[in-house]
MDAnalysis code that builds the backbone (N, CA, C; Angstrom):
import MDAnalysis as mda
import numpy as np

u = mda.Universe.empty(486, n_residues=162, atom_resindex=np.repeat(np.arange(162), 3), trajectory=True)
u.add_TopologyAttr("name", ["N", "CA", "C"] * 162)
u.add_TopologyAttr("resid", np.arange(1, 163))
u.add_TopologyAttr("resname", ["MET", "SER", "GLU", "GLU", "LEU", "THR", "LYS", "SER", "ALA", "ARG", "PRO", "GLY", "PRO", "GLN", "PRO", "GLU", "ALA", "ASN", "LEU", "GLY", "TYR", "LEU", "PHE", "ARG", "LEU", "ALA", "HIS", "GLN", "ARG", "PHE", "ARG", "ALA", "ARG", "LEU", "ASP", "SER", "GLU", "LEU", "ASP", "GLY", "LEU", "GLY", "LEU", "SER", "ALA", "GLN", "ASP", "TYR", "GLY", "ILE", "LEU", "SER", "VAL", "PHE", "GLU", "THR", "ARG", "PRO", "GLU", "LEU", "SER", "THR", "SER", "GLU", "LEU", "ALA", "ARG", "ILE", "SER", "GLN", "VAL", "THR", "ARG", "GLN", "THR", "MET", "HIS", "THR", "SER", "VAL", "LEU", "SER", "LEU", "GLU", "ALA", "ALA", "GLY", "LEU", "VAL", "GLU", "ARG", "SER", "ALA", "ARG", "ASN", "GLN", "ARG", "VAL", "VAL", "LEU", "VAL", "ARG", "PRO", "THR", "ALA", "ARG", "GLY", "ARG", "THR", "CYS", "LEU", "GLU", "ALA", "ALA", "THR", "ARG", "ARG", "VAL", "ARG", "ALA", "VAL", "GLU", "HIS", "ALA", "ALA", "LEU", "THR", "ASP", "LEU", "SER", "ARG", "GLU", "ASP", "GLU", "ARG", "THR", "ILE", "ARG", "ALA", "TRP", "LEU", "THR", "SER", "LEU", "ALA", "ALA", "MET", "ALA", "THR", "SER", "PRO", "GLU", "GLN", "ALA", "GLU", "VAL", "LYS", "ARG", "LYS", "GLU", "LYS", "SER"])
u.atoms.positions = np.array([
    [106.904, 117.623, 20.410],
    [107.898, 117.681, 19.960],
    [108.602, 118.193, 21.063],
    [109.978, 117.801, 21.222],
    [110.985, 118.331, 22.422],
    [111.634, 119.835, 22.283],
    [111.559, 120.122, 23.078],
    [112.212, 121.595, 23.290],
    [113.783, 121.473, 22.649],
    [114.388, 120.244, 23.126],
    [115.446, 119.962, 22.145],
    [115.683, 119.645, 20.492],
    [114.603, 118.956, 20.074],
    [114.431, 118.714, 18.536],
    [113.787, 120.461, 18.420],
    [113.317, 121.218, 18.566],
    [112.435, 122.256, 18.098],
    [114.215, 123.100, 17.929],
    [114.943, 123.533, 18.710],
    [116.340, 124.107, 18.822],
    [117.009, 123.660, 17.393],
    [117.057, 122.382, 17.537],
    [118.001, 121.822, 16.331],
    [117.297, 121.885, 14.779],
    [116.209, 121.500, 14.782],
    [115.241, 121.996, 13.249],
    [115.127, 123.608, 12.934],
    [115.583, 124.483, 13.908],
    [115.922, 126.260, 13.232],
    [116.805, 125.902, 14.342],
    [118.167, 126.026, 13.721],
    [119.578, 126.549, 14.321],
    [119.881, 128.144, 13.968],
    [120.478, 128.871, 14.782],
    [120.969, 130.027, 14.353],
    [121.685, 129.940, 13.483],
    [122.139, 131.659, 12.708],
    [123.249, 131.119, 11.945],
    [124.554, 131.117, 12.394],
    [124.935, 130.320, 11.640],
    [126.183, 130.192, 11.805],
    [127.876, 131.121, 10.847],
    [128.865, 131.344, 11.582],
    [129.733, 131.962, 11.475],
    [130.098, 131.623, 10.146],
    [130.163, 130.445, 9.783],
    [130.607, 129.830, 8.415],
    [129.143, 130.119, 7.376],
    [128.527, 130.962, 7.570],
    [127.549, 130.598, 6.888],
    [128.246, 132.111, 5.260],
    [127.105, 131.964, 4.548],
    [127.643, 133.232, 3.508],
    [127.379, 134.526, 3.847],
    [128.285, 135.147, 3.445],
    [128.585, 136.265, 3.995],
    [127.024, 137.476, 3.863],
    [126.915, 137.330, 2.450],
    [125.470, 138.095, 2.005],
    [124.642, 137.134, 3.204],
    [124.177, 136.529, 3.363],
    [122.829, 136.074, 4.329],
    [123.079, 136.698, 5.829],
    [124.712, 136.157, 6.376],
    [124.701, 137.267, 7.659],
    [124.318, 138.555, 7.557],
    [124.993, 139.241, 6.951],
    [124.887, 140.976, 6.533],
    [123.444, 140.895, 6.676],
    [122.376, 140.652, 5.545],
    [120.650, 140.470, 5.501],
    [120.170, 140.342, 6.998],
    [120.934, 139.319, 7.502],
    [120.359, 138.804, 8.769],
    [120.187, 139.786, 9.654],
    [121.743, 140.276, 9.681],
    [121.974, 141.123, 10.746],
    [121.468, 142.519, 10.298],
    [121.847, 142.821, 9.504],
    [120.571, 144.318, 9.059],
    [119.367, 144.296, 9.467],
    [118.656, 143.263, 9.433],
    [117.338, 142.981, 9.311],
    [116.912, 143.005, 10.938],
    [117.604, 142.103, 11.577],
    [117.293, 142.205, 13.468],
    [117.774, 143.734, 14.094],
    [118.954, 144.356, 13.009],
    [119.647, 145.514, 13.608],
    [118.544, 146.733, 13.327],
    [118.119, 146.539, 12.349],
    [116.871, 147.781, 11.596],
    [115.256, 147.257, 12.628],
    [115.047, 145.526, 12.699],
    [114.183, 145.950, 13.871],
    [113.818, 146.638, 14.961],
    [115.299, 146.358, 15.375],
    [115.366, 146.913, 16.879],
    [115.390, 148.530, 16.733],
    [115.982, 149.129, 15.687],
    [115.664, 150.743, 15.192],
    [114.827, 150.835, 15.420],
    [113.632, 150.137, 14.391],
    [112.348, 150.307, 14.381],
    [111.454, 150.752, 15.535],
    [111.717, 149.340, 16.419],
    [111.233, 149.475, 18.324],
    [111.683, 150.783, 18.887],
    [112.808, 150.962, 19.127],
    [113.352, 151.897, 19.935],
    [112.457, 153.361, 19.271],
    [112.401, 153.403, 17.929],
    [111.904, 154.957, 17.782],
    [110.138, 154.849, 17.379],
    [109.928, 153.643, 17.122],
    [108.482, 154.176, 17.250],
    [107.542, 154.645, 18.273],
    [108.117, 155.002, 19.220],
    [107.610, 155.941, 19.651],
    [107.753, 157.291, 19.856],
    [108.599, 157.958, 18.986],
    [109.103, 158.955, 18.444],
    [108.268, 159.284, 17.514],
    [107.672, 158.505, 16.518],
    [106.743, 158.223, 15.373],
    [107.440, 158.332, 14.416],
    [108.947, 157.434, 14.674],
    [110.016, 158.109, 13.496],
    [110.164, 156.377, 13.280],
    [110.689, 156.066, 12.539],
    [111.114, 154.867, 11.382],
    [112.380, 154.943, 11.347],
    [113.460, 153.940, 11.518],
    [114.261, 153.685, 10.926],
    [115.114, 154.390, 9.647],
    [114.468, 154.767, 8.757],
    [114.330, 155.157, 7.596],
    [114.040, 157.115, 7.522],
    [113.266, 157.207, 8.585],
    [112.766, 158.915, 8.742],
    [114.427, 158.771, 9.680],
    [114.693, 158.470, 10.529],
    [115.581, 158.820, 11.248],
    [117.075, 159.004, 10.793],
    [117.154, 157.990, 9.812],
    [118.123, 158.379, 8.588],
    [118.576, 159.730, 7.733],
    [117.001, 159.791, 7.529],
    [117.153, 161.132, 6.892],
    [117.163, 162.213, 7.706],
    [116.653, 162.392, 8.492],
    [116.582, 163.616, 10.012],
    [118.546, 163.212, 10.443],
    [119.097, 162.263, 10.207],
    [120.272, 162.031, 10.923],
    [121.588, 162.916, 9.874],
    [120.985, 163.384, 8.913],
    [122.027, 164.182, 7.498],
    [121.796, 165.117, 8.456],
    [120.850, 165.943, 8.604],
    [121.220, 167.154, 8.859],
    [121.908, 167.385, 10.273],
    [123.027, 166.521, 10.612],
    [123.187, 166.599, 12.386],
    [124.462, 167.264, 11.649],
    [125.002, 167.323, 10.026],
    [126.383, 168.123, 9.458],
    [125.904, 169.378, 8.734],
    [124.476, 169.407, 8.657],
    [124.228, 169.981, 7.326],
    [123.018, 170.509, 7.733],
    [122.525, 172.044, 7.237],
    [121.395, 172.525, 7.852],
    [120.483, 172.634, 6.455],
    [120.610, 172.579, 5.596],
    [119.926, 172.196, 4.662],
    [120.585, 171.456, 3.401],
    [119.453, 170.782, 2.855],
    [120.085, 169.817, 1.748],
    [118.666, 169.955, 0.449],
    [119.181, 169.553, -0.618],
    [117.813, 169.307, -1.687],
    [117.643, 167.928, -1.563],
    [116.021, 167.689, -2.454],
    [115.983, 166.189, -1.915],
    [116.638, 165.642, -2.746],
    [117.306, 166.041, -3.859],
    [117.877, 165.246, -4.878],
    [119.230, 164.910, -4.065],
    [119.867, 165.782, -3.416],
    [120.826, 165.705, -2.477],
    [120.771, 164.086, -1.412],
    [119.841, 164.903, -0.781],
    [119.131, 163.978, 0.043],
    [119.098, 162.492, -0.282],
    [118.205, 162.325, -1.394],
    [118.174, 160.892, -1.725],
    [119.292, 160.439, -2.587],
    [120.625, 160.960, -3.329],
    [121.836, 160.168, -2.909],
    [122.377, 160.376, -2.026],
    [122.682, 160.769, -0.902],
    [123.183, 160.538, 0.288],
    [122.208, 159.070, 0.923],
    [121.193, 159.391, 0.467],
    [120.574, 158.465, 1.522],
    [120.523, 156.753, 0.265],
    [120.964, 157.241, -0.755],
    [120.522, 156.008, -1.538],
    [119.592, 155.232, -1.933],
    [118.365, 156.277, -2.176],
    [117.344, 155.873, -2.679],
    [116.574, 156.585, -3.624],
    [115.587, 156.955, -4.635],
    [115.315, 157.416, -6.088],
    [114.528, 158.585, -5.182],
    [114.817, 159.869, -5.860],
    [114.374, 160.946, -5.743],
    [112.504, 160.725, -5.517],
    [112.135, 159.559, -6.289],
    [110.899, 159.862, -5.817],
    [110.563, 159.317, -4.810],
    [111.462, 158.483, -3.903],
    [110.868, 157.719, -2.524],
    [111.508, 158.905, -1.888],
    [112.483, 159.757, -1.812],
    [112.978, 160.427, -0.984],
    [111.934, 161.784, -1.251],
    [110.898, 161.914, -2.599],
    [110.172, 163.091, -1.893],
    [109.176, 162.798, -1.138],
    [108.448, 161.250, -1.566],
    [107.769, 160.936, -0.254],
    [107.827, 160.775, 1.139],
    [109.233, 160.433, 1.448],
    [109.678, 160.519, 2.744],
    [109.929, 161.817, 3.225],
    [109.885, 162.733, 2.409],
    [110.118, 164.548, 2.961],
    [108.721, 164.620, 3.158],
    [107.675, 164.304, 1.831],
    [106.371, 165.071, 2.661],
    [106.011, 164.331, 4.086],
    [106.350, 163.479, 4.102],
    [105.896, 162.492, 5.369],
    [106.426, 163.005, 6.797],
    [107.444, 163.246, 6.537],
    [107.571, 163.969, 7.373],
    [107.906, 165.803, 7.593],
    [107.828, 166.158, 6.767],
    [106.691, 167.682, 6.585],
    [105.559, 167.798, 7.507],
    [104.487, 166.284, 6.974],
    [103.449, 166.558, 7.675],
    [103.571, 166.316, 8.885],
    [104.514, 165.616, 9.422],
    [104.759, 165.446, 10.943],
    [104.922, 166.638, 11.365],
    [105.787, 167.903, 10.675],
    [105.748, 168.505, 11.330],
    [107.751, 168.952, 11.501],
    [108.656, 167.916, 11.003],
    [110.100, 167.446, 11.569],
    [110.519, 168.158, 10.698],
    [110.165, 168.458, 9.131],
    [111.074, 169.166, 8.258],
    [110.413, 170.020, 7.431],
    [110.696, 171.302, 7.059],
    [110.109, 171.970, 5.577],
    [110.846, 172.712, 4.608],
    [110.386, 172.575, 4.137],
    [110.684, 172.896, 2.262],
    [110.778, 174.541, 2.075],
    [111.339, 174.628, 1.104],
    [111.259, 176.092, 0.167],
    [112.250, 176.036, -0.438],
    [111.464, 176.474, -1.817],
    [111.834, 176.262, -2.890],
    [113.416, 177.377, -3.336],
    [114.907, 176.893, -3.526],
    [115.402, 178.055, -4.399],
    [115.204, 178.097, -5.507],
    [114.662, 177.995, -6.321],
    [114.063, 178.080, -7.836],
    [113.326, 176.737, -8.391],
    [112.616, 177.233, -9.256],
    [111.816, 176.313, -10.020],
    [112.217, 174.960, -9.898],
    [113.665, 174.532, -9.700],
    [114.014, 173.158, -9.736],
    [114.516, 172.822, -8.784],
    [114.776, 173.656, -7.448],
    [115.670, 173.098, -6.605],
    [114.870, 173.149, -5.318],
    [114.269, 172.050, -4.668],
    [113.804, 172.591, -3.262],
    [114.736, 171.974, -2.154],
    [114.371, 173.355, -1.420],
    [115.225, 172.611, -0.293],
    [114.788, 172.483, 0.717],
    [115.776, 171.594, 1.635],
    [114.977, 170.431, 2.779],
    [115.504, 170.891, 4.240],
    [115.096, 171.250, 5.606],
    [115.380, 171.622, 6.682],
    [114.696, 170.843, 7.674],
    [115.550, 170.296, 8.871],
    [114.398, 170.563, 9.914],
    [114.148, 171.957, 10.637],
    [112.847, 171.084, 11.314],
    [111.846, 172.499, 11.628],
    [113.097, 172.392, 13.405],
    [112.359, 173.043, 14.328],
    [112.976, 172.957, 15.550],
    [112.420, 171.672, 16.129],
    [111.123, 171.674, 15.874],
    [110.586, 170.265, 16.562],
    [111.308, 169.099, 16.027],
    [111.463, 168.941, 14.558],
    [112.541, 167.896, 13.830],
    [113.950, 167.761, 14.380],
    [114.972, 168.786, 15.221],
    [116.091, 169.039, 15.592],
    [115.504, 168.154, 17.401],
    [114.459, 168.669, 17.496],
    [114.317, 168.059, 19.140],
    [114.213, 166.381, 19.257],
    [113.468, 166.062, 17.808],
    [112.892, 164.244, 17.820],
    [114.331, 163.699, 17.663],
    [114.974, 164.588, 16.435],
    [116.578, 163.875, 16.213],
    [117.747, 163.793, 17.443],
    [117.638, 164.513, 18.461],
    [118.180, 164.950, 19.688],
    [117.282, 163.110, 20.414],
    [116.090, 163.373, 20.538],
    [115.846, 162.129, 21.211],
    [116.021, 160.930, 20.168],
    [115.926, 160.882, 19.134],
    [116.357, 159.361, 18.450],
    [117.351, 159.472, 18.527],
    [118.663, 159.822, 18.861],
    [119.877, 159.840, 18.472],
    [120.383, 158.964, 19.910],
    [119.436, 159.387, 21.010],
    [119.830, 158.517, 21.568],
    [119.505, 157.280, 21.971],
    [118.360, 157.562, 21.415],
    [117.861, 155.939, 21.314],
    [118.571, 155.289, 20.338],
    [119.058, 155.782, 19.103],
    [120.125, 154.696, 18.250],
    [121.154, 154.336, 18.704],
    [121.708, 155.032, 19.749],
    [122.965, 154.810, 20.490],
    [123.032, 153.579, 21.263],
    [121.965, 153.619, 21.834],
    [121.650, 152.481, 23.202],
    [121.022, 151.613, 22.437],
    [120.787, 151.361, 20.984],
    [120.624, 150.334, 20.822],
    [121.984, 149.824, 19.989],
    [122.938, 150.725, 19.363],
    [124.434, 150.748, 18.957],
    [125.218, 149.752, 20.091],
    [124.939, 150.549, 21.082],
    [125.912, 149.931, 22.808],
    [125.162, 148.619, 22.502],
    [124.038, 148.548, 22.558],
    [123.399, 146.695, 23.299],
    [124.008, 145.818, 21.938],
    [124.222, 146.212, 20.904],
    [125.043, 145.323, 19.312],
    [126.515, 145.338, 19.977],
    [127.272, 146.154, 20.378],
    [128.313, 145.825, 20.530],
    [128.919, 145.470, 22.321],
    [127.949, 145.385, 22.906],
    [128.339, 145.073, 24.355],
    [129.442, 144.052, 24.167],
    [129.295, 142.802, 23.683],
    [130.071, 141.722, 24.038],
    [131.882, 142.143, 23.298],
    [131.676, 143.304, 22.732],
    [133.160, 143.408, 21.915],
    [134.415, 144.292, 22.655],
    [135.455, 144.069, 22.746],
    [136.251, 144.919, 23.132],
    [136.538, 146.141, 22.364],
    [136.447, 147.583, 23.163],
    [136.995, 148.609, 22.385],
    [137.821, 148.268, 20.652],
    [138.635, 147.228, 20.932],
    [139.843, 147.171, 20.097],
    [138.937, 146.056, 19.022],
    [138.172, 145.285, 19.326],
    [137.202, 144.830, 18.089],
    [136.075, 145.676, 17.863],
    [135.622, 147.019, 18.605],
    [134.348, 147.587, 18.114],
    [135.268, 148.423, 16.683],
    [136.633, 148.874, 16.921],
    [137.298, 149.610, 16.330],
    [137.940, 149.251, 14.918],
    [138.146, 148.007, 14.767],
    [138.314, 146.557, 13.957],
    [137.217, 146.979, 13.423],
    [135.717, 146.702, 13.817],
    [134.648, 146.096, 13.054],
    [134.354, 147.611, 12.738],
    [134.330, 148.634, 13.320],
    [134.066, 150.073, 12.566],
    [135.111, 150.103, 11.406],
    [136.324, 150.086, 11.582],
    [137.297, 150.451, 9.844],
    [136.922, 149.490, 8.999],
    [136.407, 148.312, 9.510],
    [136.067, 147.241, 8.311],
    [135.015, 147.386, 7.430],
    [133.913, 148.100, 8.309],
    [132.458, 148.301, 8.040],
    [132.805, 149.452, 7.220],
    [133.636, 150.904, 7.421],
    [134.015, 151.892, 6.925],
    [134.545, 151.726, 5.472],
    [135.211, 150.889, 5.502],
    [136.015, 150.240, 4.049],
    [135.252, 149.599, 3.269],
    [134.574, 148.535, 3.723],
    [133.651, 147.651, 2.954],
    [132.321, 148.837, 2.341],
    [131.733, 149.793, 2.844],
    [130.999, 150.975, 2.737],
    [131.604, 151.815, 1.422],
    [132.771, 151.661, 1.154],
    [133.802, 152.628, 0.197],
    [133.867, 151.456, -1.008],
    [133.965, 149.999, -0.928],
    [134.522, 149.614, -1.507],
    [134.170, 149.627, -2.800],
    [134.771, 149.332, -3.475],
    [134.474, 149.348, -5.270],
    [132.999, 148.652, -5.369],
    [132.107, 149.411, -6.372],
    [131.058, 148.735, -6.899],
    [131.327, 147.132, -7.555],
    [132.182, 146.476, -8.178],
    [131.984, 145.462, -8.400],
    [133.438, 145.037, -8.754],
    [133.009, 143.209, -8.614],
    [134.558, 142.458, -8.141],
    [135.690, 142.838, -9.067],
    [135.485, 143.143, -10.317],
    [136.765, 143.799, -11.226],
    [137.331, 145.192, -10.603],
    [136.565, 146.050, -10.167],
    [136.901, 147.379, -9.707],
    [137.695, 146.998, -8.686],
    [137.071, 146.117, -7.762],
    [137.852, 145.519, -6.241],
    [139.393, 145.347, -6.545],
    [139.289, 144.274, -7.434],
    [140.508, 143.777, -7.666],
    [141.669, 144.591, -8.211],
    [141.317, 145.722, -9.069],
    [141.907, 146.681, -9.788],
    [142.619, 147.037, -8.724],
    [141.806, 147.885, -7.669],
    [142.207, 148.824, -6.647],
    [143.642, 147.612, -5.471],
    [142.603, 146.658, -5.843],
    [143.753, 145.892, -4.322],
    [145.101, 145.056, -5.034],
    [144.740, 145.645, -6.592],
    [146.641, 145.448, -7.298],
    [147.103, 146.203, -6.718],
    [146.509, 147.765, -7.087],
    [147.047, 149.182, -7.147],
    [147.860, 149.141, -6.125],
    [147.404, 148.723, -4.959],
    [147.456, 148.804, -3.291],
    [149.053, 147.771, -2.650],
    [148.891, 146.482, -3.809],
    [150.149, 145.483, -3.511],
    [151.553, 145.912, -3.758],
])
């Protein structure tokens, strides 16, 4: 099969494609690049996401981490145990029900190194954009992240703004 025919058999995504498909594909590619860059530090993109929460908070409960990360407490518990085994976080009981999690000195050092790598991936993703385009995309993503969870709620908010 000729190279030209192979390329046409598997075209890349088109801007007119379903928005959900484009989001998923962009997320998968971005996440794979993050995982690749973070692998040398022994971290996954998920591990980095958890550690990065501690850039602005000294400690959090497992439940708070789960809420912020939008995963179940059970999933977060498993992740915290893995990060603890790697020496990146430590846990302490506030009481019988609440366990606090905080990064260790090693975890903070790892977070700094990982953040440099993550910023490099972000920079690569934004290379072809002007500063104005980047600001527009960041503002749009921020509003999208804060979007109402149902189409009905979104419609109510849209009407309130009118």
